[in-house]
N, C-alpha and C positions, 0 to 999 in steps of 0.2 A: 455442397451448397444446394439448397432446395429440398433436401430430405427432411423427414420429420425428426424433431429433436426428441430423443427417447430417454436420455439420462444426463447426469452431470459427469464430466470427465476431469479428473485431477491428473496433473502431470507428476508421475512418480520419479521418472528419470528421463534425462534428455530435454527436448523442447519441441514446441509446435509453432509453426508460422501460420498466422491467421491471415488468409488471403482474400482480397476483394476482387471480384471479376475473375476472368480466366475460365478455363474448362478442363475437364478430365477427358483425355482422348480415349479411343477404343483400346489402345494398348496399355491403359492404366496410368499413363504419364500425364502430368499436369502442365498446361501451357498457358502463358499470358498471366494476367492478374497483377496485383500490387500488394505487397505485404503491409497490412495495417498495423499490426503489432505482433509481439512475440511472447509466448507463454513459456516460462521456465519452471523448474522443479518447485512444487508446492502450490502452483497457481492452478486455476480451474476455468472451465468454460461450460456454459449450459444453464447458468443461473436464471435465464428467462423462464425456465420450467417452474420456478418457485412461485411466480405471480400470475402465470398465464392460466386462463380458464380453459383454453383448448391447447392442444399440443402445437407449439410453434415450429417453424421451419428453420433449418440452419441458414443463416444469412452469409456465411463465409465457408470457404474450403480450408481445411486444416492439413498442413503438410508437416510431416515429421522432419526433424533436423537432418541435414545431409552433411557429408564430409567432402573435403576438397578433392579426394580421389574418386569421387562419384559413387562410392558405396554408401549404403544407407547406415546412418548412425542408429544405435539402439535407443529407441524412445519407448518408455513404458508408461502406460496410462492405467489409472484406477477408475473403473466405470461403476457408478452407483446410481440406482434409480431413486427418484424423489421419494417414492413410497418407502423404500428401505431406509433412506436417510431419516425420514420422519419417525420411523419406528425406533431408530437408535438415538436420535438427537432431539426429537420433539418437533413441534410445528413451526417454531420461529427460526427456520433454516437460513433465510436471507440475512437476518441480523447476525447470526452466528458466523456465516461466511464473511461478512463484512468485518466483523471483529477479528477474524483470523488474518485478513489482509492488513488491517491496522497494526496488529501485534507483530506481524512479520516485518513490517517497516521499522517499528520501534526496535526490534532485535538487531537490525542492521545499522542503526544510527550510532555514530561514534559516541554521542553523549548518552542517549537513552539506554544503550546496551549495558551501561555501567550499573544499572539498577537490576535487582533480581526479577525473575519472571513474575512473581506475585506482585511486586511493586509496579512493573510495567502494565500488568493487567489493570491495576487501579488507575495508573496514569492514563490508560486508554479510555477510561470512562470520562475523562475530562476533554477528550477530543470531540470537537463539534463536527457533525455530519451535515452536509448541505447539498441540496440539488441545485444545479445551475442551468438556466436556459442557455441556448446558443448565445455566446458573447457575454454571458453573465460573469461578474467579477468576484474574485476572492478578496476578502477584506485585507487591508494593509496591516503590517505588524505581525503576520503569521510567522511562527518559528519552525513549524513542522507541517508538511502537507503530504498527503497520500491520495492517489487517485483510485477511486473504487469502481468507477465506470466512466467511459468516454475519454476525452483528452482535455488538457489545459495547457496554455502557452503563456509565458511571461518571462521576466528577467530574473536571472540568478547569477550573482556576482558579476553584474554588468554584461552578461551574455544572455541572448534569447534562447530559451530551451522549451521543449514540448514534453510533457509528461503523459504517458499512457497508463492504462489500467495496471495497478499494483506497483507503479513506480512512485518514488517518494523523494523528498528533499528535506534536509535539516539545516536550519540557519545557525551559523557559528555564533550569532548574536545572542543565542539562548544562554550563553555563559557570560555575557557582558553585564556588569553591574551599572554601567552608565545609563542614567534615566533617559538619555536621548537616543538610546540604541534602536528604538522603534523606527526612528527616521532613517537609520542606517541599515535597516533590514536587508538581508541578502536576497530574500524572496519578495519580489515586488511585481505589481501590475499583472497578475495572472488572470486570464480569461478562459472561459470554456470554449471548446471547438464548435464546429457547425452543428453537431448532434447533441450539444449539451454535455454535462458532466455531473458526476456525483463525487464529492471530495470529502475528506476528513482533514481537519487542521487543528493545531494547538497553538495557543498564544502563551506569552509569559504569564499572564494572569491565570490561565488555565493550569499551567504547571504549578503555580503557587497554591492554587486551591487543592490540587491533587496531593502535593507534599504535605499540606496541612492535614488532609484526611488520613494520610499515612502515619502522621504523628512522628515524623523523623526529627522535627525540631520545632521550637516555638518561633515559626517564621511569621514576620509581621508585614513584609512587603516583597515586591518583585525582586529587588536587589538582593535581599537576604536569601531568596529561593535560588537565584543564580549563583550566589556565593557558596551555598551548600552544595549545589551540583558540581561546581568546580573542585571543591575540596574532596568530594567523593572520587572524582576521576583521578586527581593527583594521588590520593591515598592508595587507590587500587593499582597504581603503577609501581608501588613499593612492594617488593617480593614478599616480605613477611606479613603484609596485610591482605594479600590476595585471597586467602582462605576465609576472611572475615566477611560477615554479611554487612549490608549498608547500614543496618541499625547499630551494629557493633562499632563500625568505623565512626 
């Protein structure tokens, strides 16, 4: 904490605790502080470099995961400078990193994971990205939400939950054909935390639009989109169909 931010760090293996407050003692041990969130494999920190005109400072101390026996677990990081990243990936790095987080969430979703990687990439284009000020609300009827920056808190299946960066939720109502399912959405009343948030979300209407673009079927409404998705999931559970693509199914 307090040192100049020099690169973006990707967690290759293990994890990192992002600590607020506390201090590093002379013996190298960390004391005090509170864990704000946790970074797991595939996540990154240091994106502030992408938009900063001057080199920003670390706002947190990062601690590698430890084990119950007190010995250090092996955490591996991939360190890449912004200059090197731009040479490889181009100038629109911030957008690319956000897309990677959105796609990671889709791969882990029980429903969305049934689509091919190419199809998920197209579905990701239908996800709305929105910046929320402190206390700002996420619209109702959302079926999938992923946090790109900050935190959001709301109700999920009648329980209050808080989502941090890279965490996601998928609404089981995504598969309901009942036109009143919006009112029964499992994801409700989400608001940004004290420092605001940047979120991505998908509605049933967004999924319908994405499926039409994919040309999977002559879908005419939200109910037909839900019905198609249900059929894909059921078919892929049948052993002899598992090797088929979604288009073939």
